[in-house]
N, C-alpha and C positions, 0 to 999 in steps of 0.2 A: 858930584862924585859919577866918574864912568870907570866900567869896566874895560879893558883892553887885552885884546889876546892877540901873543904873538909866539911864533915858532922860532923855537932855538936850537941849534944843530951842534951835535958834537959825539965824543966815543964815550959809551957807556959801558964801564967794566965789569958789570954784572950780565948783560945780554953780551958782550963780549964783541960790540958791533957799532958802527955807526948808527944814531939816533936822530930823529925828530924828536923833540920834544913842545908840545903845546903847552903854553904859560899863561898864567891871568894876569894881571898888573891891574893896579888901580890907582888911576889919573885923579892925583890932588887939586884942588882949583889953583895953586902957584904953579903948578906944571910939573911938578914931582912925581914920581910913578912910585908903588910899592907893592913889590910879590906878594900876591896870596898864594897862588896854588901852581901844580903842573898835574899831566897827566902821567907820571911816573911815578915808583914809591919812593922818592926822597923824602928823607926822615925816618922810613923804616929799613931803606936797603944798608946792607952791611958796608959799600962802600961810600956812604953820605960824606963823611969827612975829607973824604980826598975826592970827591968828583968835581969834575973841572966842569964839566958840564953844565952844572943847577948850580957851582957857582958863579961861572958867565951869567947865566940866569937871573939869578938873584943882584948879580952887582947891576943888570942892566934895569933892575927896577930901582936904582939908587941914584 
């Protein structure tokens, strides 16, 4: 198992500006990646349900 860090860029509704978010993914032995966490308040943010930035970050891990 390897942890990979990657930057994802997009618009943050909470901050009303473009944002670069640092995300961590776990690389599985079969080459797939699983989203672990990010340096934003995703999950606790009131915009988490509609957040396109984090939706893209999570989907990049799949």
